[in-house]
C-alpha positions as CSV (number, residue, x, y, z in Angstrom):
1,M,14.1,-19.9,-10.3
2,S,12.8,-17.0,-12.3
3,T,15.0,-14.2,-13.6
4,L,14.6,-10.6,-12.8
5,T,12.5,-9.0,-15.5
6,H,13.8,-5.4,-15.2
7,F,17.2,-6.3,-16.6
8,D,18.0,-7.0,-20.3
9,A,20.4,-9.7,-21.6
10,Q,23.4,-7.3,-21.0
11,G,22.3,-6.6,-17.4
12,Q,21.1,-3.1,-18.0
13,A,18.0,-1.9,-16.2
14,H,15.0,-1.4,-18.5
15,M,11.2,-1.0,-18.4
16,V,9.6,-4.3,-19.2
17,D,7.8,-4.3,-22.6
18,V,4.2,-5.2,-22.0
19,A,2.9,-4.3,-25.5
20,S,2.1,-7.9,-26.4
21,K,0.5,-8.8,-23.1
22,A,-3.3,-9.0,-22.9
23,A,-5.3,-6.4,-21.1
24,T,-7.0,-8.2,-18.2
25,H,-8.7,-7.3,-15.0
26,R,-6.0,-7.1,-12.3
27,V,-6.3,-6.8,-8.6
28,A,-3.8,-6.5,-5.8
29,V,-4.3,-6.4,-2.1
30,A,-1.7,-5.2,0.4
31,A,-1.8,-4.7,4.1
32,G,0.3,-3.5,7.1
33,R,-0.1,-1.6,10.3
34,I,1.3,1.2,12.4
35,E,1.8,0.5,16.1
36,M,1.5,3.3,18.6
37,R,0.8,4.2,22.2
38,P,-2.7,3.8,23.4
39,D,-3.1,7.5,24.0
40,T,-2.1,8.2,20.4
41,L,-4.7,5.8,19.1
42,A,-7.3,7.5,21.4
43,L,-6.4,10.9,19.7
44,I,-7.0,9.3,16.3
45,T,-10.3,7.6,17.2
46,G,-11.6,10.5,19.3
47,G,-11.2,12.9,16.4
48,S,-9.1,15.2,18.6
49,A,-5.9,15.1,16.7
50,K,-4.6,18.6,16.2
51,K,-4.3,18.2,12.4
52,G,-7.8,16.8,11.9
53,D,-9.3,13.6,10.6
54,V,-6.2,11.4,10.6
55,L,-7.6,8.4,8.9
56,G,-9.6,10.4,6.3
57,I,-6.5,12.3,5.3
58,A,-4.4,9.1,5.3
59,R,-7.0,7.5,2.9
60,V,-6.8,10.3,0.5
61,A,-3.0,10.4,0.7
62,G,-2.9,6.7,-0.1
63,I,-5.2,7.0,-3.1
64,M,-3.1,9.9,-4.4
65,A,0.1,7.9,-3.9
66,A,-1.3,4.9,-5.9
67,K,-1.9,7.3,-8.8
68,K,1.7,8.5,-8.6
69,T,3.4,5.2,-8.3
70,S,5.1,5.3,-11.7
71,E,6.6,8.7,-10.8
72,L,8.1,7.2,-7.6
73,I,9.3,3.8,-8.7
74,P,11.5,4.3,-11.8
75,L,10.6,1.2,-13.9
76,C,6.8,1.0,-13.1
77,H,4.4,1.6,-16.0
78,P,1.9,4.4,-15.5
79,L,-1.5,2.7,-15.1
80,A,-5.1,3.7,-15.5
81,L,-6.4,2.7,-12.1
82,T,-10.0,1.7,-12.0
83,R,-10.3,1.4,-8.2
84,V,-8.2,2.1,-5.1
85,A,-9.9,1.3,-1.8
86,I,-8.3,1.9,1.5
87,E,-9.7,0.5,4.8
88,F,-8.5,1.0,8.3
89,E,-9.1,-1.2,11.4
90,V,-8.4,0.2,14.8
91,I,-6.7,-2.3,17.1
92,Q,-6.9,-1.7,20.8
93,A,-3.9,-2.9,22.9
94,D,-4.3,-6.0,24.9
95,S,-1.9,-8.5,26.5
96,T,-1.0,-9.9,23.1
97,R,-0.7,-6.9,20.8
98,A,0.1,-3.2,20.7
99,S,-2.4,-0.4,19.9
100,A,-2.3,0.0,16.1
101,V,-4.1,1.0,13.0
102,F,-4.3,-1.9,10.4
103,C,-4.5,-0.8,6.8
104,T,-5.7,-2.8,3.8
105,V,-5.4,-1.4,0.3
106,T,-7.1,-2.9,-2.8
107,A,-6.0,-1.6,-6.2
108,E,-7.5,-2.5,-9.5
109,T,-6.9,-1.9,-13.2
110,V,-7.7,-3.4,-16.6
111,G,-4.4,-3.5,-18.5
112,P,-1.3,-5.4,-19.5
113,T,0.5,-5.2,-16.2
114,G,-0.3,-5.7,-12.5
115,V,-1.1,-3.3,-9.7
116,E,1.0,-4.7,-6.9
117,M,3.3,-1.7,-6.7
118,E,0.3,0.7,-6.6
119,A,-1.3,-1.2,-3.7
120,L,2.0,-1.3,-1.8
121,T,2.8,2.4,-2.5
122,A,-0.7,3.4,-1.4
123,L,-0.3,1.3,1.8
124,Q,3.1,2.8,2.8
125,V,2.0,6.4,2.1
126,A,-1.3,6.0,4.1
127,L,0.7,4.7,7.1
128,L,3.3,7.4,6.7
129,T,0.6,10.0,6.7
130,I,-0.7,8.6,10.0
131,Y,2.9,8.9,11.3
132,D,3.2,12.4,10.0
133,M,0.0,13.6,11.6
134,C,0.7,12.0,15.0
135,K,4.4,12.4,15.3
136,A,4.1,15.5,17.5
137,V,2.7,13.2,20.3
138,D,4.3,9.9,19.5
139,R,7.6,9.7,17.6
140,G,8.0,6.0,18.6
141,M,5.3,4.7,16.2
142,V,6.4,1.7,14.2
143,I,5.2,0.8,10.6
144,T,5.4,-3.0,10.3
145,G,4.0,-6.1,8.6
146,C,3.6,-4.4,5.2
147,Q,3.2,-7.0,2.4
148,L,1.3,-8.0,-0.7
149,L,-1.5,-10.3,0.5
150,E,-2.8,-11.3,-3.0
151,K,-2.8,-10.5,-6.6
152,H,-5.0,-11.7,-9.4
153,G,-5.0,-11.4,-13.2
154,G,-2.5,-11.7,-15.9
155,K,-0.4,-14.5,-17.4
156,S,1.1,-15.4,-14.0
157,G,-2.3,-16.0,-12.5
158,S,-3.0,-15.5,-8.8
159,F,-0.8,-15.2,-5.8
160,V,-2.0,-15.5,-2.2
161,A,0.4,-15.0,0.6
162,A,0.8,-17.9,3.0
163,G,-0.7,-17.6,6.5
């Protein structure tokens, strides 16, 4: 089993030294969803939400969050992101699933450390923004299924989530 990299030999938290790591192209993809009532989803897709274009604003919020990740997560390195793409898929309720907005975030950089935290942070903030903009009509929304789907680049190579 691997050891936790954010602790030194004495067990003290520290920022990992990446100075000797090669700068490589790194990509991370994260995804999750926010479930809601069908009428809430209709407000989002119909463009009639009181606060405006919910998905457009959530996209911008997620991109901004990716750029601020190192300010939010104490031991993350600040990264020069080369790309953050956020996509939304509207899921209509049926007999097997709830109404939801599914979000996928792709973050990229060229550097000595990965962009997994940036992708996950962007995902969470995009979904939280949807919640914030729609909470006046649906406080029962649930953010769920958030996970890293894949990452590529760097010494550890690629990771692709099972399933």
